[in-house]
C-alpha positions, 0 to 999 in steps of 0.5 A: 333523685330521692323523695321525702314525704311532705309530712301531713300533705302526704306528698312525695317530693324531691329532696332537691327542689327548684328555687325560682327567685333567680329566674324571676329577677334580683340576681342579675339578668337571666334570659327567658330561654335559659330560665325555661331550659333550667326548669326543664332540666330540673324536672328531667332530673326528677325534681317535682317541687318548685318554689316561687313567689308573686314578687319574683320578677313581678310575676315573671317567675310564676308565669315561666313555671306555668309555661313549662308545666304546660309542656310536661306530663309529670306531677310537679308541686308548686309553692308560691308566696304572698305578702311582699307586694305590700307597700309599706310591708306592714302587719295590717296589710295581711288581711282578707282583702289583700291576701285574696287579691294576691292569691287571685293574681298568682292563680292567674299567673300560674294558670291553675284553679288551686295553688298547691302550697301558699306561703306567707312571704316573711311577714312582720313578726306581729303577723304570727300573733294574729290568728285572724290571718291564719283564719283567712288561709283556712277559708282559702283551703275550704273554698279551694283556692289553695290546697295547703299553706305554710310560712316563710320566716326570717327568724327561728322564733317566727317559725316556732310561733307558726307551729301553734297554728294547726293549718300550717303544713310547712315552714320555709327557713334559711339553713346551710353550713353558715346558718346552722342554728335551726338544727337545734330546737326548731327541727325537733319541734317541726318533727314533733308537729309533723310540719315540713321544712323547706330549706332556702338560701342553701348556698348562702347566695352563691358563697358556698359554691366556691366560685365567689372571690373578694374581687367578684363584681355583681350586676347593679340589679343583683341583690348581692350587690345592693343588699349586702348589709340589709339595705333593701330587705333582711340582711340574712337573705344575702350571703345568709347574713355572713360577712363576705370576707369572713365567709370566704375564709371559711369556704377555703377551709371547706374546700380542703375537706370536700369529697373528690367527687363533689362540687362545692355546691353539692357539698353544701346541699348534701350537708343539708340533706344529712338532716332527716327533718329537712323535707326539701332544699330549694337551690336556685339555678339560672341555667340547665347546668346549674339545675343538673348539678344541684339535682345530682346532689341527691344521689351522691353518697352521704357525708362521713361523720368526720366531714360533718364534724369538720364542717361544725368546727369551721362554722364554730371558728369562722361564722357562729359568733357573728350569725348564730343568735341573730336569726 
């Protein structure tokens, strides 16, 4: 496993982390024993950065992480998120009372006195224009509830606005072979401000693993079944906002250029890691095999310039027109 500096925090984090949405819920049933094995397998591979949220399984994900970390001696950084418990999910809900209540609940779920990294969980755009919200986060740092804070965003514009706040140490954003726009202006601005970049949805909800076909059926409780067109939350969270039929055409082209010793998932992860501005990428895993495969992407050889160029061409041909300027 290779490690990268989490910019101004000074942490050295695994460039492949662990995204724990799937073990919480929303991706079909995941047995608790398998979830625990997946977390252990990731840590065994050198993963020391785990991303979660208070709404993943209504706290289940946080609790499973706490259980596993009690059995480990390694220093593992845990980033959680707050805000999506709001109903309705509106900007005014991001206030001192609610945020402190959310954080207190996460502290209990994680079994810690201080959260390593707290992220606002894709709040409405107006929140980024309210300095008082970030004042509350600064207060939490001073009181020791959180060590650092960042934001998780849907849109590049939100990420750019978040960079105006000096306390923001990280931005979590969707970036993958089907969502390439962040590599333009956004990455450069994060580098200049020394803000860490956490990449989520790296496999486009499984589309980039090459295992999904036009006949694939998802369980009723899997968001890939009920949020394909953004019925429940932002469409960009499901298949990275890509129409599945168009995405499958692009995947077939990607298979033709995949290096022989890579899986499709590893190709997707290695492509992301080719960008030096990326601090860590957080693929999910439902079982230890997936966790191991994801982690091994770190040690694979860099992609050739020719492969990188062909990936850009495939994106331009099949994907760019539909998604590039939406997020």
